[in-house]
C-alpha positions in Angstrom: 140.2 97.1 109.5 140.0 99.9 107.2 138.3 98.0 104.5 135.8 96.7 106.6 135.1 100.1 108.4 134.3 102.0 105.0 131.9 98.8 104.4 130.1 99.3 107.4 129.7 103.3 106.9 128.6 102.7 103.6 125.8 100.4 104.7 124.9 102.4 107.5 124.1 105.4 105.4 122.2 103.4 103.1 120.0 101.9 105.8 119.4 105.1 107.0 118.0 106.3 104.1 115.6 103.1 103.9 117.1 101.7 100.7 116.6 97.6 101.1 117.7 97.4 97.6 120.9 98.9 97.9 121.4 97.3 100.9 120.7 94.1 99.5 123.1 94.7 96.6 125.7 95.8 99.2 125.3 92.6 101.0 125.9 90.5 97.6 129.1 92.5 96.8 130.4 91.9 100.4 129.6 88.5 100.1 131.6 88.3 96.6 134.6 90.0 98.0 134.5 87.9 101.1 134.6 84.5 99.5 136.3 85.3 96.0 138.7 88.6 95.9 138.7 89.8 100.0 140.9 92.8 100.9 143.4 92.0 103.0 142.0 93.3 106.3 138.7 90.8 105.1 141.0 88.1 105.1 141.9 88.4 108.6 138.2 88.6 109.7 137.0 85.2 111.2 134.9 83.7 109.1 131.8 83.1 111.9 132.2 87.2 112.2 132.0 87.8 108.4 128.6 85.2 108.1 126.8 87.2 111.5 127.3 90.6 109.6 126.3 89.4 106.7 123.2 87.3 108.1 122.4 90.6 110.2 122.5 92.8 106.8 120.1 90.2 105.0 117.6 90.0 108.1 117.8 93.9 108.2 116.8 94.0 104.3 114.3 91.8 104.9 112.5 93.3 107.6 112.9 97.0 106.3 110.9 95.1 102.9 108.3 93.6 105.0 107.5 96.1 107.5 105.3 97.7 104.7 103.0 95.2 104.7 101.4 93.1 107.0 103.0 90.6 108.9 101.4 86.9 108.2 102.3 85.9 111.9 100.5 88.4 113.3 97.2 87.8 110.8 94.7 86.5 113.0 92.9 83.4 111.7 89.7 81.0 111.9 88.4 78.2 110.4 85.6 80.1 108.7 87.8 82.9 107.1 89.7 82.6 104.2 93.4 82.7 104.8 95.4 85.1 103.0 96.9 83.3 99.7 98.2 83.6 96.3 95.6 86.1 95.1 96.0 87.9 98.8 99.9 88.3 98.6 99.3 89.6 94.5 96.8 92.1 95.1 98.9 93.5 98.1 101.9 93.4 95.5 100.2 95.3 93.3 99.3 98.2 96.1 103.0 97.9 97.0 104.0 98.4 93.1 101.9 101.3 93.3 102.8 102.7 96.5 104.5 106.0 95.5 101.5 106.8 93.1 99.1 105.9 96.1 100.8 108.5 98.4 101.3 111.2 95.8 97.3 110.4 94.7 96.4 111.5 98.6 93.5 109.2 99.4 91.0 110.5 101.9 89.1 107.5 102.3 90.2 103.8 101.2 87.8 100.9 101.2 88.2 97.0 101.0 85.1 95.2 100.4 85.3 91.5 101.3 88.3 92.0 103.5 88.2 88.3 105.2 91.4 88.0 107.7 92.4 91.9 107.2 95.7 90.8 105.8 95.2 93.2 102.5 93.1 96.5 104.4 96.0 96.1 107.0 98.7 96.0 104.2 97.1 99.3 102.7 96.9 101.2 105.7 101.1 100.1 106.7 101.8 101.6 103.2 100.3 104.7 103.7 100.3 105.7 107.4 103.6 107.3 107.6 102.9 109.7 104.6 99.5 109.9 105.0 98.3 109.6 108.4 94.7 111.0 108.5 93.2 109.0 105.7 90.0 107.0 106.7 89.8 103.4 106.0 86.9 100.9 105.8 86.6 97.3 105.4 83.6 95.2 104.8 82.3 91.9 105.0 79.2 89.7 104.8 80.7 87.1 107.5 80.7 88.3 110.7 83.7 86.1 111.9 85.6 87.8 109.2 85.2 91.2 110.4 86.2 90.2 114.0 89.1 88.6 112.6 89.9 91.5 110.7 89.5 93.6 113.9 92.1 91.3 115.5 94.4 91.6 113.0 94.4 95.7 112.6 95.0 95.7 116.5 97.8 93.0 116.4 99.4 95.6 114.0 98.6 98.7 115.8 96.3 100.6 113.1 92.6 101.0 112.8 89.8 100.9 110.3 86.0 101.3 110.2 85.2 97.2 109.9 81.4 97.0 108.8 79.8 93.2 108.4 77.3 94.2 105.6 76.7 92.5 101.9 79.1 94.3 99.6 78.4 97.7 100.9 75.0 97.7 101.2 74.5 99.7 104.4 77.3 102.4 103.1 76.4 103.4 100.0 74.3 106.5 100.7 77.1 107.7 103.6 80.2 107.2 100.8 78.6 107.7 97.6 81.2 109.5 95.4 83.7 109.7 98.5 86.0 106.5 98.0 89.4 107.5 96.5 90.8 104.1 96.8 88.9 100.9 96.5 90.4 97.3 96.8 88.3 94.0 96.0 89.4 90.7 96.0 86.0 89.1 95.1 85.0 85.1 95.2 85.8 84.9 92.0 86.4 81.0 91.8 83.7 79.2 88.8 81.3 77.2 91.0 77.6 76.0 90.4 75.3 78.9 91.2 73.7 77.8 94.0 77.4 77.6 96.2 77.3 81.6 95.7 76.5 83.4 98.8 76.6 80.1 100.9 77.2 80.7 104.9 80.9 80.2 105.6 84.4 79.8 104.0 82.8 78.8 101.2 81.5 82.2 100.4 85.0 83.4 100.2 85.5 81.8 96.7 82.5 80.8 95.4 82.0 82.9 91.9 79.3 81.3 90.1 79.5 80.8 86.2 82.6 82.2 85.0 83.7 83.2 88.9 81.7 86.6 87.9 78.3 86.4 90.1 80.1 88.5 92.8 81.9 90.3 90.6 79.2 91.7 88.4 77.7 92.7 91.7 80.3 94.7 92.8 81.3 96.8 89.7 78.0 98.9 89.9 78.7 99.6 93.8 82.0 100.6 93.3 81.2 103.1 90.7 78.4 104.4 92.9 81.4 104.9 96.0 84.3 106.0 94.1 85.3 110.0 93.8 86.3 111.4 90.8 89.6 110.8 91.4 89.2 107.3 92.7 90.9 104.2 91.6 89.8 100.4 92.0 91.9 97.1 92.4 90.3 94.2 91.5 91.9 90.6 91.7 90.7 88.2 88.9 91.4 85.1 87.1 91.6 84.6 83.5 88.5 82.6 83.4 86.4 85.9 84.8 87.4 87.0 81.3 89.1 90.2 82.7 88.7 91.9 79.5 85.0 92.0 79.3 85.3 93.5 82.8 87.8 96.2 81.6 85.2 96.5 78.5 82.3 96.9 80.6 84.0 99.4 83.0 85.2 101.1 80.0 81.3 101.9 79.0 81.2 103.4 82.6 84.1 106.1 82.0 86.8 103.8 83.2 90.3 103.6 81.7 92.5 100.5 83.1 95.7 98.6 83.2 97.2 94.8 84.2 99.2 96.0 87.4 100.2 92.3 88.5 100.2 89.3 86.8 101.0 85.8 88.4 100.3 82.4 87.5 100.4 79.3 90.0 100.3 76.0 89.8 96.3 76.2 89.9 95.5 79.7 88.6 96.5 82.7 86.5 96.0 85.9 88.6 95.5 89.3 87.2 95.2 92.1 89.1 93.4 95.1 87.4 93.6 98.5 88.2 90.7 101.2 87.2 90.0 104.9 87.4 87.7 107.5 85.9 88.8 108.5 82.7 86.3 111.2 80.9 87.8 110.2 77.5 86.8 107.0 77.7 82.8 107.7 78.0 81.2 106.6 75.0 84.1 105.0 73.6 82.1 102.1 72.5 80.1 103.8 69.8 83.7 104.0 68.1 85.4 100.9 69.1 84.0 97.1 68.8 84.0 94.4 71.6 85.6 92.3 69.5 88.8 95.0 68.8 88.9 96.2 72.6 89.4 92.2 73.5 91.9 92.0 71.2 93.7 94.6 72.9 93.4 93.8 75.7 94.6 90.1 74.8 97.7 91.8 73.6 98.3 93.7 76.4 98.0 90.8 78.8 100.7 88.9 76.3 102.9 92.0 76.6 102.3 92.2 80.5 103.5 88.4 80.7 106.7 88.7 78.5 107.8 91.4 80.8 107.8 89.3 83.7 109.3 86.7 82.4 112.4 88.8 81.3 
């Protein structure tokens, strides 16, 4: 059993350092040796015991990875509230990919506009709370039912945020002007007839008007007013929203941008953008044409997509 003890101690040591990736690799190696090149002592292990150990370790890996974001089974729901879907998961994946940077960023105020079920704001809190316990979180939604559902999701995860029912952030702009360090927005972005924008019920969660930009174009000036000097802004878009034009518009306001996550599904091509204030970007439109910027963005997106497929 000496080999098994060594492997067990190695995995235990790994778990103590919360390295889910390393555990996954260790389990894979253990499985490889257990089935193809097993040490002599491994050959004497009952197969059921070996499988049990492996499955338990795999469960530990998954628990370690998912505990940093909201548990979908504890996310509250209602027929009039948008449930977490591909766009929600892509936005949370972007925050997860940027977790270390977010912690180093040391935000004091984090905000989500259009919180829906509360999946995103809850995940953001879980990502930061261990290292940054004193952050103030705010979530808004125009749907009163969504505000209630978000509160239920927060409570189910043992975390809290200030949840406000308002149109974008209309009742908070004076209070929060220049104070928000991290802003996340998954807006209604689906191209629809203009008359569907702002309708009551769940349709308001996706109806984005012409090119899906009606709500996005209303949100951007608000974000600009609320973000602090060091503020970061994460936005969910579709390719049909012309994200290069969004970046160009924000560039004229003095923001740099980059693609954090790009994800293609059967129905849509999602792009999660990150913006931050960059003094070097101010007035840059005088030197660079819109056409050249769009071409530059397109090349950046193509390069990003190629990396994702490798």
